[in-house]
MIZA-236421 format. One record per residue: residue number from 1; residue in one letter; z, y, x of N, C-alpha, C in turn. Coordinates in steps of 0.05 Angstrom, whole numbers, plus 5000, padded with zeros to 4 digits. Example, Ala and Ser with C-alpha at 12.3 -4.5 7.8 and 13.67 -1.06 7.14 Angstrom:
2
NODE num residuo n.up n.north n.east ca.up ca.north ca.east c.up c.north c.east
NODE 1 A 5156 4886 5264 5156 4910 5246 5156 4934 5264;
NODE 2 S 5142 4955 5257 5143 4979 5273 5157 5001 5258;
! end
This chain:
221
NODE num residuo n.up n.north n.east ca.up ca.north ca.east c.up c.north c.east
NODE 1 M 2263 3384 7786 2239 3371 7796 2239 3341 7789;
NODE 2 T 2260 3326 7799 2261 3298 7794 2290 3289 7788;
NODE 3 V 2293 3274 7766 2319 3263 7759 2321 3235 7771;
NODE 4 R 2342 3230 7787 2346 3203 7798 2373 3193 7786;
NODE 5 H 2382 3170 7796 2407 3159 7787 2430 3177 7796;
NODE 6 G 2440 3194 7779 2463 3210 7785 2457 3235 7801;
NODE 7 T 2432 3240 7808 2425 3264 7823 2399 3277 7812;
NODE 8 Y 2394 3301 7822 2370 3316 7814 2359 3328 7839;
NODE 9 R 2333 3325 7843 2320 3336 7867 2306 3362 7860;
NODE 10 V 2312 3383 7876 2302 3409 7869 2293 3423 7895;
NODE 11 A 2272 3440 7892 2262 3456 7914 2276 3483 7913;
NODE 12 V 2287 3491 7936 2300 3517 7940 2284 3531 7961;
NODE 13 G 2264 3547 7953 2246 3559 7972 2230 3536 7986;
NODE 14 S 2230 3536 8012 2215 3516 8027 2231 3490 8032;
NODE 15 Q 2256 3489 8022 2273 3466 8027 2278 3451 8001;
NODE 16 E 2284 3425 8004 2291 3409 7981 2319 3398 7983;
NODE 17 L 2332 3396 7960 2359 3386 7959 2361 3364 7938;
NODE 18 E 2378 3345 7942 2385 3325 7921 2414 3331 7914;
NODE 19 I 2419 3341 7890 2445 3350 7882 2456 3332 7860;
NODE 20 P 2483 3329 7858 2495 3311 7838 2493 3322 7810;
NODE 21 L 2490 3303 7791 2492 3310 7763 2521 3306 7754;
NODE 22 V 2532 3327 7741 2560 3327 7734 2563 3333 7704;
NODE 23 P 2575 3315 7688 2579 3321 7660 2600 3343 7655;
NODE 24 L 2594 3362 7638 2614 3382 7630 2625 3376 7603;
NODE 25 A 2610 3363 7587 2618 3355 7560 2601 3332 7551;
NODE 26 E 2606 3321 7527 2591 3297 7518 2561 3303 7516;
NODE 27 D 2554 3327 7509 2526 3334 7505 2515 3353 7526;
NODE 28 L 2528 3356 7549 2518 3374 7569 2525 3364 7597;
NODE 29 T 2505 3362 7614 2508 3355 7642 2493 3376 7659;
NODE 30 I 2505 3383 7682 2492 3402 7699 2486 3390 7727;
NODE 31 A 2466 3401 7741 2461 3394 7768 2478 3413 7785;
NODE 32 L 2496 3403 7801 2516 3420 7814 2508 3426 7843;
NODE 33 L 2501 3451 7848 2494 3460 7875 2519 3474 7886;
NODE 34 I 2529 3464 7909 2552 3475 7922 2543 3488 7948;
NODE 35 S 2540 3514 7949 2527 3527 7972 2544 3524 7998;
NODE 36 V 2570 3522 7995 2587 3520 8020 2585 3493 8033;
NODE 37 D 2572 3473 8020 2570 3447 8031 2542 3441 8042;
NODE 38 L 2525 3461 8043 2497 3456 8050 2491 3460 8080;
NODE 39 G 2510 3470 8095 2506 3472 8124 2494 3499 8132;
NODE 40 V 2496 3504 8158 2488 3530 8169 2458 3533 8169;
NODE 41 A 2443 3512 8177 2414 3514 8179 2402 3519 8152;
NODE 42 F 2411 3504 8132 2400 3509 8105 2405 3537 8096;
NODE 43 A 2430 3547 8099 2437 3574 8090 2421 3595 8104;
NODE 44 Q 2417 3591 8130 2402 3610 8146 2373 3613 8137;
NODE 45 R 2360 3590 8132 2332 3591 8123 2330 3602 8095;
NODE 46 A 2348 3592 8077 2348 3602 8049 2354 3632 8048;
NODE 47 G 2373 3641 8064 2380 3669 8065 2356 3686 8074;
NODE 48 G 2341 3676 8094 2318 3691 8104 2296 3692 8083;
NODE 49 E 2292 3670 8069 2271 3670 8048 2279 3687 8024;
NODE 50 L 2305 3687 8017 2314 3704 7995 2312 3734 8003;
NODE 51 A 2319 3740 8028 2318 3767 8038 2289 3778 8036;
NODE 52 A 2270 3760 8041 2241 3769 8040 2234 3777 8011;
NODE 53 K 2246 3764 7991 2241 3771 7963 2255 3798 7956;
NODE 54 L 2278 3803 7969 2294 3826 7962 2285 3852 7977;
NODE 55 S 2274 3848 8000 2268 3871 8018 2250 3892 8005;
NODE 56 P 2229 3884 7988 2212 3905 7976 2227 3924 7958;
NODE 57 Y 2251 3917 7949 2267 3934 7931 2284 3954 7947;
NODE 58 E 2283 3952 7973 2297 3970 7992 2327 3973 7986;
NODE 59 P 2341 3950 7985 2370 3952 7983 2382 3963 8009;
NODE 60 E 2406 3975 8006 2420 3985 8030 2444 3969 8037;
NODE 61 I 2454 3952 8018 2476 3935 8024 2476 3911 8004;
NODE 62 V 2487 3889 8013 2488 3864 7997 2516 3861 7986;
NODE 63 V 2518 3854 7960 2543 3849 7947 2542 3821 7935;
NODE 64 S 2563 3806 7938 2564 3779 7927 2591 3772 7916;
NODE 65 V 2593 3749 7904 2618 3740 7891 2629 3716 7906;
NODE 66 A 2655 3717 7912 2669 3695 7925 2672 3672 7905;
NODE 67 T 2671 3646 7914 2669 3638 7942 2641 3630 7949;
NODE 68 M 2627 3618 7929 2601 3605 7934 2580 3625 7943;
NODE 69 G 2583 3650 7936 2562 3669 7944 2565 3679 7973;
NODE 70 I 2587 3673 7987 2592 3684 8013 2572 3675 8034;
NODE 71 P 2566 3649 8037 2546 3641 8057 2518 3654 8052;
NODE 72 I 2511 3657 8026 2486 3669 8020 2486 3699 8027;
NODE 73 A 2508 3712 8021 2510 3741 8027 2508 3745 8057;
NODE 74 I 2521 3728 8073 2520 3732 8102 2492 3729 8113;
NODE 75 E 2478 3708 8104 2451 3703 8115 2430 3723 8105;
NODE 76 V 2433 3731 8079 2415 3752 8069 2419 3778 8084;
NODE 77 T 2445 3785 8089 2452 3809 8103 2440 3809 8132;
NODE 78 R 2443 3786 8145 2432 3783 8172 2402 3786 8172;
NODE 79 A 2389 3773 8153 2359 3773 8152 2348 3801 8146;
NODE 80 L 2364 3817 8130 2355 3844 8124 2361 3863 8146;
NODE 81 G 2375 3854 8167 2381 3871 8189 2405 3889 8185;
NODE 82 F 2422 3883 8165 2446 3898 8160 2470 3887 8176;
NODE 83 D 2491 3902 8178 2515 3893 8192 2540 3893 8174;
NODE 84 D 2535 3896 8148 2558 3898 8129 2550 3887 8102;
NODE 85 Y 2569 3875 8089 2565 3866 8061 2592 3868 8047;
NODE 86 V 2591 3866 8021 2615 3869 8004 2618 3844 7987;
NODE 87 I 2643 3833 7987 2649 3810 7970 2668 3817 7947;
NODE 88 L 2660 3809 7923 2677 3813 7900 2693 3787 7896;
NODE 89 H 2718 3790 7889 2736 3767 7888 2745 3760 7860;
NODE 90 K 2750 3734 7855 2761 3726 7829 2791 3718 7832;
NODE 91 T 2800 3715 7857 2828 3707 7862 2843 3731 7872;
NODE 92 P 2865 3739 7860 2881 3762 7869 2891 3757 7898;
NODE 93 K 2890 3777 7914 2899 3776 7942 2915 3801 7948;
NODE 94 I 2930 3801 7969 2949 3822 7975 2934 3849 7978;
NODE 95 H 2910 3849 7988 2896 3875 7992 2881 3884 7967;
NODE 96 L 2884 3868 7945 2870 3875 7920 2890 3883 7898;
NODE 97 A 2914 3892 7906 2934 3900 7886 2925 3923 7869;
NODE 98 D 2908 3940 7881 2898 3964 7867 2868 3962 7862;
NODE 99 A 2859 3937 7859 2830 3933 7856 2819 3943 7830;
NODE 100 I 2793 3950 7830 2779 3956 7805 2769 3929 7794;
NODE 101 A 2775 3924 7768 2771 3897 7757 2750 3898 7734;
NODE 102 E 2736 3876 7731 2717 3872 7710 2720 3843 7700;
NODE 103 P 2723 3839 7673 2726 3812 7663 2701 3795 7668;
NODE 104 V 2705 3769 7673 2682 3752 7678 2689 3723 7670;
NODE 105 R 2668 3709 7662 2671 3681 7655 2646 3666 7664;
NODE 106 S 2649 3643 7678 2626 3629 7688 2625 3600 7677;
NODE 107 I 2602 3587 7681 2598 3560 7670 2618 3540 7680;
NODE 108 T 2627 3542 7705 2645 3522 7716 2674 3529 7714;
NODE 109 T 2680 3552 7701 2708 3560 7697 2713 3565 7668;
NODE 110 A 2731 3549 7656 2735 3551 7627 2749 3576 7619;
NODE 111 S 2769 3585 7634 2785 3608 7627 2772 3634 7636;
NODE 112 A 2779 3655 7622 2769 3682 7630 2782 3690 7657;
NODE 113 Q 2767 3704 7674 2777 3714 7699 2771 3743 7702;
NODE 114 R 2779 3754 7724 2771 3782 7730 2757 3783 7757;
NODE 115 L 2736 3799 7758 2722 3804 7784 2735 3828 7796;
NODE 116 L 2744 3826 7821 2760 3847 7834 2745 3860 7857;
NODE 117 F 2745 3887 7856 2731 3902 7877 2752 3919 7892;
NODE 118 D 2753 3916 7919 2772 3930 7936 2764 3959 7937;
NODE 119 R 2783 3976 7928 2777 4005 7929 2771 4016 7957;
NODE 120 A 2781 4002 7977 2776 4011 8005 2747 4009 8012;
NODE 121 R 2731 3994 7996 2702 3991 8002 2685 4009 7985;
NODE 122 L 2696 4028 7971 2681 4046 7954 2658 4060 7969;
NODE 123 A 2664 4070 7993 2644 4086 8008 2621 4068 8016;
NODE 124 S 2625 4042 8017 2603 4024 8025 2582 4021 8004;
NODE 125 V 2589 4025 7978 2570 4020 7957 2563 4045 7940;
NODE 126 A 2582 4063 7937 2578 4087 7920 2554 4103 7930;
NODE 127 G 2535 4108 7912 2511 4123 7919 2490 4107 7935;
NODE 128 H 2495 4081 7937 2476 4064 7953 2461 4045 7935;
NODE 129 R 2438 4036 7944 2422 4016 7931 2433 3988 7938;
NODE 130 V 2440 3973 7918 2454 3948 7922 2437 3924 7914;
NODE 131 A 2438 3903 7930 2427 3877 7923 2450 3859 7916;
NODE 132 V 2452 3849 7892 2473 3830 7884 2462 3802 7888;
NODE 133 V 2475 3786 7904 2466 3758 7909 2487 3738 7902;
NODE 134 D 2478 3714 7895 2496 3692 7888 2482 3666 7893;
NODE 135 D 2496 3644 7892 2484 3618 7897 2468 3608 7872;
NODE 136 V 2480 3610 7848 2468 3601 7824 2473 3621 7802;
NODE 137 I 2453 3627 7785 2456 3643 7761 2452 3624 7738;
NODE 138 S 2473 3619 7722 2472 3600 7700 2475 3615 7673;
NODE 139 T 2499 3621 7665 2503 3637 7641 2497 3667 7647;
NODE 140 G 2498 3675 7672 2495 3703 7679 2521 3718 7678;
NODE 141 G 2543 3704 7672 2569 3718 7669 2578 3732 7694;
NODE 142 S 2578 3718 7716 2587 3730 7742 2568 3753 7750;
NODE 143 T 2542 3749 7746 2522 3769 7754 2526 3794 7737;
NODE 144 K 2529 3790 7711 2532 3813 7693 2557 3829 7701;
NODE 145 A 2579 3815 7706 2604 3828 7714 2600 3844 7740;
NODE 146 A 2586 3831 7759 2581 3845 7785 2564 3870 7781;
NODE 147 L 2544 3869 7765 2527 3892 7759 2543 3914 7745;
NODE 148 N 2559 3906 7725 2576 3926 7711 2595 3939 7731;
NODE 149 L 2607 3924 7748 2627 3934 7767 2614 3953 7787;
NODE 150 M 2590 3946 7797 2576 3963 7816 2569 3990 7803;
NODE 151 R 2560 3989 7778 2553 4014 7764 2577 4031 7759;
NODE 152 R 2599 4019 7753 2624 4034 7748 2633 4049 7773;
NODE 153 V 2628 4039 7797 2637 4052 7821 2615 4069 7834;
NODE 154 G 2593 4073 7819 2573 4092 7828 2551 4081 7845;
NODE 155 A 2549 4054 7846 2527 4041 7861 2502 4039 7843;
NODE 156 E 2480 4033 7856 2455 4029 7841 2444 4001 7846;
NODE 157 P 2449 3982 7829 2438 3955 7833 2408 3956 7829;
NODE 158 V 2393 3948 7850 2363 3949 7848 2350 3922 7847;
NODE 159 V 2365 3900 7854 2354 3874 7853 2377 3853 7853;
NODE 160 V 2372 3830 7842 2391 3808 7841 2377 3784 7854;
NODE 161 G 2390 3771 7874 2379 3748 7887 2396 3724 7883;
NODE 162 T 2383 3700 7880 2398 3675 7877 2383 3652 7889;
NODE 163 L 2397 3631 7897 2383 3607 7906 2368 3595 7883;
NODE 164 V 2382 3591 7861 2369 3579 7837 2380 3592 7812;
NODE 165 T 2363 3593 7791 2372 3599 7764 2376 3572 7750;
NODE 166 E 2393 3571 7730 2399 3546 7715 2396 3551 7685;
NODE 167 G 2377 3536 7673 2372 3539 7645 2360 3566 7639;
NODE 168 A 2366 3577 7615 2354 3602 7606 2374 3621 7594;
NODE 169 Q 2399 3612 7590 2419 3630 7576 2423 3656 7591;
NODE 170 W 2420 3655 7618 2425 3679 7634 2406 3702 7626;
NODE 171 R 2382 3695 7616 2363 3716 7609 2373 3733 7586;
NODE 172 S 2383 3720 7565 2393 3736 7542 2419 3750 7549;
NODE 173 N 2436 3737 7565 2462 3750 7572 2458 3774 7590;
NODE 174 L 2438 3773 7607 2433 3796 7625 2417 3818 7612;
NODE 175 G 2403 3811 7591 2387 3832 7577 2365 3843 7595;
NODE 176 D 2363 3870 7596 2343 3883 7613 2347 3877 7642;
NODE 177 D 2372 3871 7651 2377 3865 7679 2365 3838 7688;
NODE 178 A 2356 3821 7669 2343 3796 7676 2318 3802 7693;
NODE 179 A 2306 3825 7689 2281 3831 7704 2287 3836 7733;
NODE 180 L 2312 3840 7741 2320 3845 7769 2321 3819 7785;
NODE 181 V 2322 3796 7771 2328 3771 7785 2305 3760 7801;
NODE 182 Q 2310 3754 7826 2292 3740 7844 2305 3714 7853;
NODE 183 A 2291 3691 7849 2303 3665 7856 2285 3649 7873;
NODE 184 L 2297 3631 7889 2282 3612 7905 2275 3587 7890;
NODE 185 G 2288 3582 7868 2282 3558 7852 2296 3559 7825;
NODE 186 S 2293 3537 7810 2305 3536 7783 2312 3508 7777;
NODE 187 I 2334 3504 7761 2342 3478 7752 2349 3479 7722;
NODE 188 P 2345 3457 7708 2351 3457 7680 2379 3449 7674;
NODE 189 L 2388 3451 7649 2411 3436 7640 2401 3408 7632;
NODE 190 F 2419 3390 7626 2412 3363 7618 2426 3354 7593;
NODE 191 R 2411 3341 7575 2422 3330 7551 2415 3300 7550;
NODE 192 H 2429 3285 7533 2422 3257 7528 2399 3255 7508;
NODE 193 G 2378 3242 7516 2355 3237 7498 2361 3215 7478;
NODE 194 P 2341 3209 7461 2345 3188 7441 2352 3161 7452;
NODE 195 A 2342 3154 7476 2347 3129 7489 2373 3129 7505;
NODE 196 G 2387 3152 7506 2412 3154 7521 2409 3164 7549;
NODE 197 S 2384 3166 7559 2380 3176 7586 2381 3207 7586;
NODE 198 L 2386 3218 7609 2387 3247 7612 2359 3259 7611;
NODE 199 V 2355 3280 7596 2330 3294 7595 2335 3324 7602;
NODE 200 E 2315 3336 7614 2317 3364 7622 2316 3382 7597;
NODE 201 D 2334 3402 7598 2335 3422 7576 2333 3450 7590;
NODE 202 W 2309 3460 7591 2305 3486 7605 2313 3510 7588;
NODE 203 E 2312 3507 7562 2318 3530 7545 2346 3530 7534;
NODE 204 G 2361 3509 7538 2389 3508 7528 2390 3507 7498;
NODE 205 L 2371 3492 7486 2368 3493 7456 2386 3471 7443;
NODE 206 G 2395 3451 7458 2409 3430 7445 2439 3430 7452;
NODE 207 G 2456 3422 7433 2485 3418 7438 2499 3444 7444;
NODE 208 S 2521 3441 7459 2538 3463 7465 2525 3482 7485;
NODE 209 T 2533 3507 7484 2526 3526 7506 2543 3519 7530;
NODE 210 P 2535 3527 7554 2551 3522 7578 2580 3532 7575;
NODE 211 A 2584 3556 7564 2611 3567 7561 2627 3550 7542;
NODE 212 Q 2616 3540 7520 2630 3524 7501 2637 3497 7514;
NODE 213 A 2619 3486 7529 2624 3461 7543 2647 3463 7563;
NODE 214 A 2647 3485 7578 2669 3489 7597 2696 3491 7583;
NODE 215 S 2697 3505 7560 2722 3507 7545 2730 3480 7535;
NODE 216 S 2711 3465 7525 2717 3438 7514 2728 3420 7536;
NODE 217 A 2716 3422 7560 2724 3405 7582 2753 3411 7591;
NODE 218 A 2761 3436 7587 2788 3445 7594 2808 3441 7572;
NODE 219 G 2799 3431 7549 2817 3427 7527 2822 3451 7510;
NODE 220 E 2805 3471 7512 2809 3496 7497 2794 3494 7470;
NODE 221 V 2803 3510 7451 2790 3512 7425 2769 3534 7426;
! end
């Protein structure tokens, strides 16, 4: 919506946020939304508004990705009237020694990771209509991995919900599944214009891709 000195103002449903601009590489800056820092009242309202978008698809359970997706999953679950949700993890934990894994890579993580699903939760999703929710969909990497994982264990993803989408790379990466996405808002990527100031890049047409920029920032080839 509005670029300010070091921040970007964006509408997320009925609420507005001013979020910091963070450079990932010389030719790429992102507006960084950190869902776990937004407070209970914000998450509750956003979760209710997102749930209203997801409800017509008649999901039976909410699935999200740790860590940033957890507050959103809780509030969407509450607003839909459910009492259970499933979290997919990127960090190995003692109860995930026998987890079902799916490779994943996101815009803010340079190295490849694995999305881990606890086999003990199979009955919660197998044969059920699933809403996959997250805080931000940027490259679509985490979302695609979550959808792949849910289908592998016999679930039926019927809708994807997010606070905001970022840029446009996620559309091509998700392919046909891009049509499942319901968002409360959208934010662009940012590049340096001819005068050196940051300009909005909604299509991701200039410079590095987000994945390339993350690798560059981590010193990878």
